[in-house]
C-alpha positions as CSV (number, residue, x, y, z in Angstrom):
1,M,-119.2,44.8,25.2
2,T,-121.8,44.1,27.8
3,D,-125.2,45.1,29.1
4,D,-125.6,46.0,32.7
5,N,-128.8,44.1,33.3
6,S,-127.4,41.0,31.5
7,A,-124.1,41.1,33.4
8,R,-126.0,41.3,36.7
9,Q,-128.2,38.4,35.7
10,I,-125.1,36.3,35.0
11,L,-123.6,37.1,38.3
12,R,-126.8,36.5,40.2
13,S,-127.3,33.1,38.6
14,S,-123.6,32.3,38.9
15,S,-123.4,33.3,42.6
16,L,-126.4,31.0,43.4
17,I,-125.2,28.0,41.5
18,G,-121.7,28.9,42.5
19,A,-122.6,28.7,46.2
20,A,-124.1,25.3,45.5
21,S,-121.0,24.3,43.6
22,V,-118.8,25.3,46.6
23,A,-120.9,22.9,48.7
24,N,-120.6,20.2,46.0
25,V,-116.8,20.8,45.8
26,L,-116.4,20.4,49.5
27,T,-118.5,17.3,49.5
28,G,-116.6,15.9,46.6
29,L,-113.3,16.6,48.3
30,V,-114.4,14.8,51.4
31,R,-115.7,11.9,49.3
32,N,-112.6,11.6,47.3
33,K,-110.3,11.9,50.3
34,L,-112.0,9.1,52.1
35,A,-112.1,6.9,49.0
36,A,-108.4,7.5,48.4
37,L,-107.6,6.7,52.0
38,L,-109.8,3.6,52.1
39,L,-108.7,2.2,48.7
40,G,-105.3,3.7,47.8
41,P,-104.3,4.7,44.3
42,A,-105.2,1.4,42.6
43,G,-108.7,1.2,44.1
44,F,-109.3,4.9,43.4
45,G,-108.2,4.4,39.8
46,L,-110.7,1.6,39.5
47,I,-113.5,3.9,40.7
48,A,-112.6,6.5,38.1
49,L,-112.6,3.8,35.4
50,V,-116.0,2.4,36.3
51,Q,-117.5,5.9,36.6
52,S,-116.4,6.6,33.1
53,L,-118.2,3.4,32.0
54,V,-121.4,4.4,33.7
55,T,-121.2,7.8,32.1
56,S,-120.7,6.3,28.7
57,L,-123.7,3.9,29.1
58,A,-125.9,6.8,30.4
59,Q,-124.8,8.9,27.4
60,V,-125.8,6.2,25.0
61,G,-129.1,5.3,26.7
62,G,-130.2,8.9,27.2
63,L,-129.8,9.8,23.4
64,G,-129.1,13.4,24.4
65,L,-132.8,14.0,24.9
66,A,-132.6,16.1,28.1
67,N,-129.8,18.3,26.7
68,A,-131.8,19.0,23.5
69,A,-134.9,19.8,25.6
70,V,-133.2,22.8,27.1
71,R,-133.1,24.5,23.7
72,Q,-136.9,23.9,23.2
73,L,-137.8,25.0,26.7
74,S,-135.8,28.3,26.4
75,Q,-137.4,29.1,23.0
76,A,-141.0,28.2,24.1
77,D,-142.9,31.5,24.7
78,E,-146.1,30.0,26.2
79,E,-146.8,27.9,29.3
80,Q,-148.7,25.3,27.2
81,A,-145.7,24.9,24.9
82,R,-143.4,24.4,27.9
83,A,-145.8,21.9,29.4
84,S,-145.7,19.9,26.2
85,V,-141.9,19.8,26.2
86,R,-141.8,18.8,29.8
87,R,-144.3,15.9,29.3
88,A,-142.5,14.7,26.2
89,L,-139.1,14.9,28.0
90,F,-140.4,13.0,31.1
91,L,-142.0,10.2,29.1
92,G,-139.1,9.9,26.7
93,S,-136.4,9.8,29.4
94,L,-138.4,7.2,31.4
95,T,-138.7,5.0,28.4
96,L,-135.1,5.3,27.5
97,A,-134.0,4.6,31.1
98,A,-136.1,1.4,31.1
99,L,-134.8,0.2,27.8
100,T,-131.2,0.9,28.9
101,L,-131.7,-1.1,32.1
102,A,-133.4,-4.0,30.3
103,L,-130.9,-4.3,27.5
104,L,-127.9,-4.1,29.7
105,W,-129.4,-6.6,32.2
106,L,-130.0,-9.1,29.4
107,L,-126.5,-8.7,28.0
108,Q,-124.7,-8.4,31.3
109,K,-122.5,-11.5,30.9
110,P,-121.0,-10.8,27.5
111,L,-120.8,-7.1,28.1
112,G,-119.3,-7.5,31.5
113,A,-116.5,-9.7,30.2
114,W,-115.8,-7.1,27.5
115,L,-116.3,-3.8,29.4
116,L,-115.2,-4.5,33.0
117,P,-111.5,-4.6,33.9
118,D,-109.9,-7.7,35.4
119,E,-110.0,-6.2,38.9
120,A,-113.8,-6.1,38.6
121,A,-114.3,-9.5,37.0
122,G,-116.6,-10.6,39.8
123,W,-118.9,-7.7,39.7
124,S,-122.4,-7.7,38.3
125,L,-122.9,-5.5,35.3
126,G,-126.6,-5.4,36.3
127,L,-125.7,-3.1,39.1
128,I,-123.8,-0.8,36.8
129,A,-126.7,-0.9,34.4
130,L,-129.0,0.3,37.1
131,A,-126.6,3.1,37.9
132,A,-126.7,4.1,34.2
133,A,-130.5,4.1,34.1
134,L,-130.8,6.2,37.2
135,T,-128.2,8.6,35.8
136,I,-130.4,9.1,32.8
137,L,-133.3,10.1,35.0
138,A,-131.2,12.2,37.3
139,T,-129.7,14.1,34.4
140,T,-133.2,14.7,33.0
141,Q,-134.2,16.4,36.2
142,Q,-131.2,18.7,36.1
143,F,-131.7,19.7,32.4
144,L,-135.4,20.3,33.0
145,L,-134.7,22.8,35.8
146,T,-132.0,24.4,33.6
147,G,-134.5,24.9,30.7
148,L,-137.1,26.3,33.1
149,R,-134.5,28.7,34.6
150,Q,-135.3,27.4,38.1
151,I,-131.9,28.3,39.4
152,G,-132.7,28.0,43.2
153,R,-134.3,24.6,42.8
154,L,-131.4,23.4,40.7
155,A,-128.9,24.5,43.4
156,L,-130.9,22.7,46.0
157,L,-131.0,19.5,43.9
158,N,-127.2,19.6,43.3
159,V,-126.3,20.1,47.0
160,G,-128.8,17.7,48.4
161,G,-128.0,15.0,45.8
162,A,-124.3,15.3,46.4
163,L,-124.6,15.0,50.2
164,T,-127.0,12.1,49.9
165,G,-124.8,10.3,47.4
166,T,-121.6,10.9,49.5
167,L,-123.2,9.5,52.7
168,L,-124.4,6.4,50.9
169,G,-121.2,5.8,48.9
170,V,-118.6,6.4,51.6
171,G,-120.7,4.2,54.0
172,A,-120.5,1.4,51.4
173,L,-116.7,1.7,51.1
174,Y,-116.3,1.8,54.9
175,W,-118.2,-1.3,55.6
176,L,-117.3,-3.4,52.5
177,G,-113.9,-2.0,51.4
178,S,-113.2,-2.6,47.7
179,G,-116.3,-4.8,47.5
180,G,-118.4,-1.6,48.1
181,I,-117.1,0.1,44.9
182,P,-120.3,-0.9,42.9
183,L,-122.5,0.5,45.6
184,Y,-120.3,3.6,45.7
185,I,-120.9,4.1,42.0
186,L,-124.7,3.5,42.4
187,A,-124.9,6.0,45.3
188,A,-124.4,9.1,43.3
189,P,-127.4,8.8,40.9
190,V,-129.6,7.4,43.7
191,G,-128.9,10.5,45.8
192,A,-129.5,12.9,43.0
193,L,-132.7,11.1,41.8
194,V,-134.3,11.0,45.3
195,V,-133.6,14.7,46.0
196,G,-134.7,15.6,42.5
197,V,-138.1,14.0,42.9
198,M,-138.7,16.1,46.0
199,V,-137.5,19.3,44.4
200,L,-139.6,18.9,41.3
201,A,-142.8,17.9,43.1
202,P,-144.2,21.4,43.4
203,L,-143.6,22.2,39.7
204,R,-146.6,20.6,38.1
205,P,-146.5,20.6,34.3
206,G,-150.2,21.2,33.8
207,A,-152.6,19.2,31.7
208,A,-151.0,16.5,29.5
209,P,-151.1,17.4,25.8
210,S,-152.4,15.0,23.2
211,S,-150.3,12.2,21.8
212,P,-149.7,13.9,18.5
213,R,-148.4,17.0,20.3
214,L,-146.0,14.8,22.4
215,L,-144.7,13.2,19.3
216,S,-144.2,16.5,17.6
217,E,-142.1,17.7,20.6
218,L,-140.1,14.5,20.7
219,R,-139.0,14.7,17.1
220,P,-136.8,17.8,17.3
221,M,-135.5,16.6,20.6
222,L,-134.3,13.4,19.0
223,S,-133.0,15.0,15.8
224,L,-130.7,17.2,17.9
225,G,-130.3,14.8,20.9
226,V,-128.9,11.9,19.0
227,P,-126.1,13.9,17.5
228,L,-125.4,15.4,20.9
229,M,-125.3,12.0,22.4
230,L,-122.9,10.7,19.8
231,G,-120.7,13.8,20.2
232,N,-120.8,13.8,24.0
233,L,-120.1,10.0,24.0
234,L,-116.7,10.6,22.4
235,A,-115.4,12.3,25.6
236,P,-116.0,9.4,28.0
237,V,-115.0,6.9,25.3
238,A,-111.7,8.8,24.9
239,Q,-111.2,8.7,28.7
240,L,-111.8,4.9,28.7
241,A,-109.2,4.5,25.9
242,I,-106.7,6.6,27.7
243,R,-107.2,4.9,31.1
244,S,-107.0,1.5,29.4
245,A,-103.7,2.2,27.7
246,M,-102.3,3.9,30.8
247,G,-103.3,0.9,32.9
248,D,-101.7,-1.6,30.5
249,Q,-98.5,0.4,30.0
250,L,-98.0,2.1,33.4
251,G,-100.0,0.0,35.9
252,A,-102.9,0.7,38.3
253,A,-101.0,3.4,40.3
254,A,-100.8,5.5,37.2
255,L,-104.5,5.2,36.8
256,G,-104.9,6.5,40.3
257,Y,-102.6,9.5,39.6
258,Y,-104.6,10.3,36.4
259,G,-107.9,9.9,38.2
260,A,-106.9,12.2,41.0
261,A,-105.6,15.0,38.8
262,S,-108.5,14.7,36.4
263,M,-111.0,14.8,39.2
264,I,-109.5,18.1,40.6
265,S,-109.5,19.6,37.1
266,V,-113.2,18.6,36.5
267,T,-114.2,19.8,39.9
268,Y,-112.7,23.3,39.9
269,I,-113.4,24.1,36.3
270,G,-117.0,22.7,36.7
271,F,-117.3,25.1,39.7
272,V,-117.0,28.1,37.3
273,L,-118.5,26.8,34.1
274,S,-121.4,24.8,35.4
275,A,-122.5,27.7,37.5
276,M,-122.7,29.9,34.5
277,A,-124.0,27.3,32.0
278,T,-127.2,27.1,34.0
279,D,-128.0,30.6,33.0
280,Y,-126.0,30.9,29.8
281,Y,-127.2,27.8,27.8
282,P,-130.9,28.8,27.7
283,R,-130.0,32.5,27.3
284,V,-127.8,32.0,24.2
285,S,-130.3,29.6,22.8
286,A,-133.0,32.3,23.0
287,A,-130.6,35.0,21.6
288,Y,-129.2,33.0,18.7
289,P,-131.8,34.0,16.1
290,T,-130.5,37.6,16.4
291,P,-126.8,37.7,15.7
292,L,-126.2,41.1,17.2
293,V,-127.7,40.0,20.5
294,A,-125.9,36.6,20.3
295,R,-122.5,38.2,19.8
296,R,-123.0,40.4,22.9
297,V,-124.2,37.4,25.0
298,V,-121.2,35.3,24.0
299,L,-118.5,38.0,24.5
300,E,-119.8,39.1,27.9
301,Q,-119.9,35.5,29.0
302,A,-116.4,34.8,27.8
303,E,-115.1,37.9,29.7
304,I,-116.9,37.0,33.0
305,A,-115.8,33.4,32.7
306,L,-112.2,34.4,32.5
307,L,-112.5,37.0,35.3
308,L,-114.0,34.4,37.7
309,A,-111.7,31.5,36.7
310,A,-108.3,33.3,36.6
311,P,-107.7,33.3,40.4
312,L,-108.5,29.6,40.5
313,F,-106.1,28.8,37.7
314,L,-103.3,30.8,39.3
315,G,-103.9,29.6,42.8
316,L,-104.0,25.9,41.7
317,Q,-100.8,26.3,39.7
318,A,-99.1,27.8,42.8
319,T,-100.3,25.1,45.2
320,A,-100.5,22.0,42.9
321,P,-98.3,19.5,44.9
322,W,-99.7,20.6,48.2
323,V,-103.3,20.3,46.9
324,L,-102.7,16.7,45.8
325,H,-101.2,15.9,49.1
326,A,-104.0,17.5,51.1
327,L,-106.9,16.1,49.0
328,Y,-105.5,12.6,48.6
329,S,-102.2,11.5,50.2
330,S,-98.5,11.9,49.7
331,Q,-98.5,9.1,47.2
332,F,-100.5,11.3,44.7
333,V,-97.9,14.1,44.6
334,E,-96.4,12.3,41.6
335,A,-99.4,13.6,39.6
336,T,-98.3,17.3,40.0
337,P,-96.8,17.7,36.4
338,L,-100.0,16.2,35.0
339,L,-102.2,18.6,37.0
340,R,-100.2,21.6,35.8
341,W,-100.9,20.7,32.2
342,L,-104.6,20.1,32.9
343,V,-104.8,23.6,34.4
344,L,-103.1,25.2,31.4
345,G,-105.6,23.4,29.1
346,D,-108.5,24.5,31.2
347,T,-107.5,28.1,30.8
348,L,-108.0,27.7,27.0
349,K,-111.2,25.7,27.6
350,T,-112.7,28.6,29.7
351,L,-112.2,31.0,26.8
352,G,-113.7,28.6,24.2
353,W,-116.5,27.3,26.3
354,P,-119.0,30.1,25.6
355,L,-118.3,29.7,21.9
356,G,-119.1,26.0,22.0
357,Y,-122.7,26.5,23.1
358,L,-123.4,28.2,19.8
359,L,-123.6,24.9,18.1
360,L,-126.2,23.7,20.6
361,A,-128.2,26.9,20.2
362,S,-128.1,26.6,16.4
363,G,-129.1,22.9,16.4
364,R,-126.3,21.9,14.0
365,G,-125.8,18.4,15.2
366,K,-123.6,17.1,12.4
367,I,-121.0,19.9,12.9
368,Y,-121.1,19.2,16.7
369,I,-120.3,15.5,16.1
370,A,-117.4,16.4,13.7
371,A,-115.9,18.9,16.1
372,E,-116.1,16.5,19.1
373,A,-114.5,13.7,17.0
374,L,-111.6,16.0,16.1
375,F,-111.1,16.9,19.8
376,A,-111.2,13.2,20.9
377,L,-108.8,12.2,18.1
378,V,-106.2,14.8,19.2
379,L,-106.6,13.8,22.9
380,V,-106.3,10.0,22.5
381,G,-103.8,10.1,19.6
382,G,-101.6,12.6,21.5
383,T,-101.7,10.5,24.7
384,L,-100.9,7.2,23.0
385,L,-98.1,8.8,21.0
386,L,-96.4,10.5,24.1
387,L,-97.2,7.9,26.7
388,P,-94.0,5.8,26.3
389,R,-91.8,8.9,26.7
390,F,-93.6,11.1,29.2
391,G,-95.6,8.5,31.2
392,V,-98.8,9.8,32.9
393,E,-97.8,13.4,32.0
394,A,-98.5,12.6,28.4
395,A,-102.3,12.8,29.0
396,G,-101.9,16.4,30.3
397,I,-99.8,17.4,27.3
398,A,-102.3,15.9,24.9
399,Y,-105.1,17.7,26.8
400,F,-103.4,21.0,26.3
401,A,-103.0,20.3,22.6
402,M,-106.7,19.3,22.3
403,M,-107.8,22.5,24.0
404,S,-105.7,24.6,21.7
405,V,-107.5,22.9,18.7
406,Y,-110.8,23.3,20.6
407,L,-110.3,27.1,21.0
408,L,-109.3,27.7,17.4
409,T,-112.1,25.5,16.1
410,Q,-114.9,27.1,18.2
411,F,-113.7,30.6,17.2
412,F,-113.9,29.7,13.5
413,I,-117.4,28.2,14.0
414,A,-118.5,31.3,15.9
415,R,-117.2,33.6,13.1
416,R,-119.3,31.6,10.6
417,L,-122.5,31.4,12.7
418,I,-122.8,34.9,14.1
419,G,-119.9,36.9,12.7
420,L,-118.1,37.0,16.1
421,H,-115.2,39.4,16.5
422,P,-113.6,39.6,19.9
423,G,-112.8,43.1,21.0
424,R,-109.4,44.2,22.1
425,P,-110.2,44.2,25.9
426,L,-111.1,40.5,25.8
427,I,-108.0,39.6,23.7
428,L,-105.7,41.5,26.2
429,L,-107.4,39.8,29.1
430,A,-107.1,36.4,27.5
431,L,-103.4,36.9,26.8
432,A,-102.7,38.1,30.3
433,V,-104.4,35.1,31.9
434,I,-103.0,32.5,29.6
435,G,-99.5,33.9,29.8
436,S,-99.6,34.2,33.6
437,V,-100.8,30.6,34.1
438,A,-98.2,29.3,31.7
439,A,-95.3,31.2,33.3
440,L,-96.4,30.2,36.8
441,A,-96.5,26.5,35.7
442,L,-93.0,26.8,34.4
443,V,-91.6,28.4,37.6
444,G,-93.5,26.0,39.8
445,S,-92.2,23.0,38.0
446,F,-88.6,23.8,38.7
447,F,-88.9,25.9,41.9
448,P,-92.1,24.9,43.8
449,L,-91.6,27.3,46.7
450,A,-90.9,30.2,44.3
451,G,-94.1,29.3,42.4
452,L,-96.0,29.3,45.7
453,A,-94.6,32.7,46.7
454,I,-95.3,34.3,43.4
455,G,-98.6,32.5,42.6
456,L,-100.6,33.2,45.7
457,P,-100.2,37.0,45.5
458,L,-100.8,36.9,41.8
459,S,-104.0,34.9,42.4
460,A,-105.2,37.5,44.9
461,A,-104.4,40.3,42.5
462,A,-106.4,38.6,39.7
463,G,-109.3,38.2,42.1
464,L,-109.2,41.9,43.1
465,F,-109.0,42.9,39.4
466,G,-111.9,40.6,38.6
467,L,-114.0,42.0,41.4
468,L,-113.3,45.6,40.3
469,R,-114.1,44.8,36.6
470,L,-117.3,43.0,37.6
471,A,-118.3,45.9,39.7
472,H,-117.9,48.1,36.6
473,L,-119.8,45.7,34.4
474,T,-122.7,45.6,36.8
475,E,-122.8,49.3,37.7
476,A,-120.4,51.0,40.0
477,D,-122.9,52.0,42.7
478,N,-124.3,48.6,43.6
479,R,-123.4,46.2,46.4
480,I,-120.6,44.5,44.4
481,G,-119.1,47.9,43.5
482,R,-119.1,49.1,47.1
483,T,-117.6,45.8,48.3
484,A,-114.9,46.0,45.6
485,R,-113.9,49.6,46.4
486,T,-113.8,48.9,50.1
487,L,-111.7,45.8,49.7
488,A,-109.3,47.6,47.3
489,A,-108.9,50.5,49.8
490,R,-108.1,48.1,52.7
491,I,-105.6,46.2,50.6
492,G,-104.0,49.5,49.5
493,R,-103.7,50.6,53.1
């Protein structure tokens, strides 16, 4: 199923970005803990709501340009071609960020009355517009480093940006209380952008290409970027719809519970998937023209993703109520059932995630939009339908339903694009992980202590199995293999 060199490359890239992700996770945990203590569930829910708004505005303003540029950078085989893409991306993103800021600033009064919740009626949408514009530029820096395969610099940008944003944001909340929420929102893109400028400074793109060459590079970026933007926009728009309905029907505290559980889900799943996406996205884009190579790349990525994520899924299911208490406060333990559903959905997402990148690699923007619209419809429709009966837990049930549809849809698309057929080892691994996570969620819901007692050893066993399997994939006689065998022997004794 896998190639030794390719598997080692995945692990090297994942370990580097993963180490940066650990630092980001710890920074994010501290940031969220302090924000929750300073503001409580209602204020924390308001932060999550406004962050979704900023994300949506940045998605629209950026037109998916940076995301589409990764495909062009990975398929460029000459330095001059990569320089042209870089210049076009830089000028295009700068123009889009300026237009986004100007348009939102001019329309801040009517848009503020329409977009901002009642709790934020006194805020200036201009500050949020600035956050959206800076987010466009900061995202461009990250995608540029991804396309250039500058893994070390990307890790440095992520860690430095997170630390800088946390210091600025938490400081604003400490001194201004709830009045510092707009500055808290602004701090994240400011920190990422400042660090990004320093990280990118040594990577000079070379001589600027001619204007016709720049336009020729921008056209394919926009032709794929706009569909990507529209498709990616559906996710934050769906979140806004869910949070709005939840706030109206269940109150601000429910928003806080949903925001806390969702942030845990996004953080830990991002720890695994974002670490691998840095290497995987440009690699599958380069491999896509050759179906045989593309199939191997997709299958090995799916197996490694499950191996790395399984201990996290099992560990979080085992400790869900205690994690919520530790990361936020005792008030947030009410979100435990929701978190369990999110973890179960993330298990399916991990398996379907490598398949989803095939649409980006193929450049099929219309299919991407249709698929994302289907997923958003299942999530929002399911939440609204179940909300009166299940409360905040309805969002988790709908998320699991969406991820079930997501996995089946992505597999069907992968079959059509590259003739993908998962082998028996991957199918057995997927069934074992999904079944274990579901069973542990059921036990933990009725008997939390029993779930803890079963889940922690199961998580450790999954970690050991993953380590041994990865040692086999990357050659048995390297450092990982020796570490795995030594650890297995010690545990056996």
